[in-house]
N, C-alpha and C positions, 0 to 999 in steps of 0.2 A: 715830583714835578710841581713847581709852584703854580698858583691859580692863573697868573698873568700868562705864563708860557702855555698852559693848557688852553686858554682862550685863543691864543694866537694860532695854535695848531688845530684847534677844533672849534671854529667859529659857530657851528651849529649848536654848540652847548651853551651859547651865550644866554639863551632864554632861561636856562636853569638857574642862572645867578641873578638875572635882572628881574625875574618875577613874571614873565609872560611875553608873548609875541603879539603885538598889536595887529599883525596881519592875520592872526588866527582867532582873535576874539572880537567881540563887539560890545558896545554899551547901549543900554536903553536910556532915553528913547532913540529909535533909529531915525526919526524925523522929529525935530524939536519945535514944530509949529503945528497948528491945529489941522488934523486930518481925521475927522471922526468917521466911524462906521465903515471901515475899509472893506473892499471886495477886490479880489486879485485873480488874474488869469495869466497863464503862460502862453505867449503868442508863438507863432511860427518862426519868428526871428530869434527865439531863444530868450527874450527878455520877459520878465514879469511886469505886467501892467496893473497898477493899483488905482482904484476910483474911490472917491470919498464924498461924504456930505459937503455941500457947497459953502463951507466957511471961506473957501476961495470961490468967488462968483462963477457961476455957470458949470460947476462940478469939475474939480481938478482931476487930472490924469498924471500919474508919476510912473517911471519905469526903473527897473533894477535888474542886474544880472544875478544878484546874490541874496536878495531880500533885506539887505542891510544898508546899502548905499543907493539912495533914491534921488532921481532927477525929475523935476517938474517939466513935462513936455507940452502942456497946454490944458485946454478944457474941452469937455465933451460937447458943449454948446457955446454959442455966442449970444450977444444981446438980441440979435435978429432971429437966431434959430432955436432959442430955448423954448421949452414947452409952455403952453399958454392955457391949459384947461383949468388951472387955478390961477387966475390973473395976477394976484398978489402973492402967490405961493412961493415957497422955497423948495429946492431940490434936495431931498434927503435920502440917505441909506441906499445907494445904488447896488445893483448886483450884476456883475459882468459875466458873460458866457460866450463860448464859441458854439454856434449852432449851424451846422453845415459849413458853408464858406464865409459866413458873416459873423461879426461880433454883435451880440444882442445885449443891450443894456436896459435892465429894468430899473425903474426909479420911483420914488415916492414924491408927491407934490402936495404941500400943505402949508397953511398958515398955522402959527402956534395956537392950539386950542380948537382948530377947525376939524373936529373929530368926525363929523358927518359929511363935510364937503371935501375932505382930502381923498386922494386916490392913488392908483398905481398906473404908470404909463410905461411905454417901451420905445426904444430907439435902436437903429441899426447902423453899422458902418462896415466898410470893406477892410479897414485897418484898425488895430487896437487904439491908435492915437487919434482916430477920427479922420475927417469930420463925421459926426453922427447926425443922422436924419431922424427926426422925431416921427414916430408912427401914431402918436396920440395916446389918449387915455384908454386903458384896458377896462377899468371899472372904478367907480367912486364908492365910498362907504355907504352912502344912502341908496345906491343902486343894488349893491350886493348884500346889503343887510348886515354888515360887520362894521361896527363903530371903530374908528381909528385905523382904517385900512392903509397901513404904511409898512415899510421894511420887507420888501419882496425877497424871496429866495427861490431859485429855479433848480430843478433836479430831474434827471431822467431815470426811470426805474422800469425794468422789464419792457423796454421799448416804448414806454409812454412818457410824456412830458407833463410836469406838474409845477405849479406855483404855490408856495406857502407864504403866508404873511400874517401880520397882526401886531398890536402894541397895547398890552395891558387890558385888552378886551377879549382875550382868547386868541390862540394861534389856529389858523385855518389853512386848508389846502384844497386845491381844485385842479382838474385836468385841463391841459391846454391843447390847442390845435397842433398839427404836426410841425408847423413852422415856428411855434412858440410865441406867436405875436398876439394871440387872443385866446379867450376862454373857449374851450370846446363846446359847441352847441349842445344844449341839454345836460351839460355837466353840473353836478351839484357840489356845493362846498361841504367840507367836513371838518369839525373842530378836533384838534389833536392834543392841545395843552390848554391850561387854565389861564387865569387873568393876571398872573404874576409876571408874565414874560413879554419880551419883544426881541427883535434882532435875531430871528430864526436862522439856523444853519444846520443841515442834516448831512452827516458823514457816514458812509457805508464802510464797514470793516468786519471781516470774518463772521458773516452771518447776522450781524446786528446793524441797526440804524441808530446812530447817536444824534440826539436832538440837543444842539447847543443853543443857548439863549442867554438873555441878560435880565436881571431883576434889579429893582431899586431905582434911584433917581440918577439920570445921566448928566444933568446940565446945571449943577449948582456949585461949580468950582470945587474948592476944597471940602465942601459939605456934601458932595455927591456920594451916594451909597451904591452906585452901580457895581455889579459883580457878575462874573461869567459862571453859568451853571450848565448842567448836563443831565440827561436821562437817556435810557436806551430802550429799544423795542426789537422784536423779531420781524415786525412788519412796518412798512413805510408810514401807514396811517395809525400806528400804535396798536395797543396801548404802550405809551412810554412810561417807564418807572424808574425810581431810584434804586439804590443797592438793596434796600429792604423790601422792594416790590410795591412801594407806595406810588400812586399814579401822579404824573405831571398834570393830569386833568384837575386834580385837587391841589396843585401847586407844590408837589413834593419833587425834590431834585437833589443832586449832589453839587456842592459849590466847587468850582474848578479854580477860580482866580479870586483871591481876597485882596484887600488893600494891604499896603505896608507903609513904612516911614517915608518912602520916596514917591509912591504913586497911589492915588485913590480913584474911585469911580472907574474901575477897569472892566470894560465890556465891549459888546458888539463886535465879535470876532469875525475875521475873514474866513474864507475857505482854508482847509488844512492842506499844506503843501508838503510833498515828500522830496527830500534832497537826494543826491546821488549816493549817499551812504545809507539810505533807507530810513533816515530820521524824519519825523513829522514836525511841522512848524505851523504856528498860528500868529497872525498879525491881529492886533486889536487896539483900541484906544484907551487912554487913561489921562488923568489930570496929574501933572507933575507938581510936586510940592515946591520945587525950585522955580518953576515957570508955569504958574497956574492960570495961564491965559489960553483958553481953549482946551482941546483934547489932543494930546500928542500921540504919535504912532509908536507902538510897542511890539516887540517880537519875542516869542519864547518857544522853546521846544516842547512839544506834547509827547509825553511818554505814556506807556500802556502797561498796566499790571492787572492780572486776573480779569481781563476783559473790560477794563475801565480806563479812561484817560486821566492823566494828572500832570500838573506842572510842578517842577521842583520848588520846594518851599511854599507851594500853594499861592504864590504871589509873584508880581513882576520881578524878573532878574535885574541886577545892576550891570554885571559883566558876565558874558558867557562865551563859549566856543561858537564860532560862526557855522552856519549851514555849509554843507559840502556841495559845491557846484563846479 
């Protein structure tokens, strides 16, 4: 049987000869404009909603069914509703969560270099697309005694709610009230990692807590040295260590995502998402060599071996199979 006849009889085999099915694969970046520091939540309507540092003014919100095709649906705030506790500050590194019946958005507010005046605030909404109502500042660097208090991350562990944060001055955690909107009265902060890190995310899997973070410079275009790193612990508050047992408190870690010829400065990952096939996925930002204006949105599958996460090729993919939803 010749090849033409075979294709006419068996059109599903077409991909074997043409080199791939575009409906089954995707290419990085999944968004080719600046969406730094992504955070994602799956809402009750089945969509994933993604929030990012406000390179789009007032903190952009995108939605997607498959983590690949994203649509801008608006912003968390408006000119009139945006937070004001740092009057000339920008909104950075949001963290979105569903707490009870509400969507709770933690955010950083800072001016560049304002390491003692910056702080972390919180806002709430009934729907993932907003509108969000600002509840104000939770704490400022100077009040809580942690320089550069930005990059919040929320987690529930053993029925208690916690917030972790920090940027190159140590990573800290503290217990929150039951509604997640303020620090629990009398709670004390505790440092869990050293001064090399920012962009904290903690993932629980099979008896371990995995502390993902970023090291290096985030915001120098093609000269950015940002990279995604990880350590693990048996306890939420550590000690977190690398594969050799060296502590993250002393800035030891495993590098998860290096640079390559297409993307540099790859870091500040989102929450890990599990698809319908059981695969785990991570969104993060990087600087595209072809489009080095801002930090574009990247997606890669996180695989696991001997109790540690890894990304194939240890760097951003160019073309990969899509998540299964």
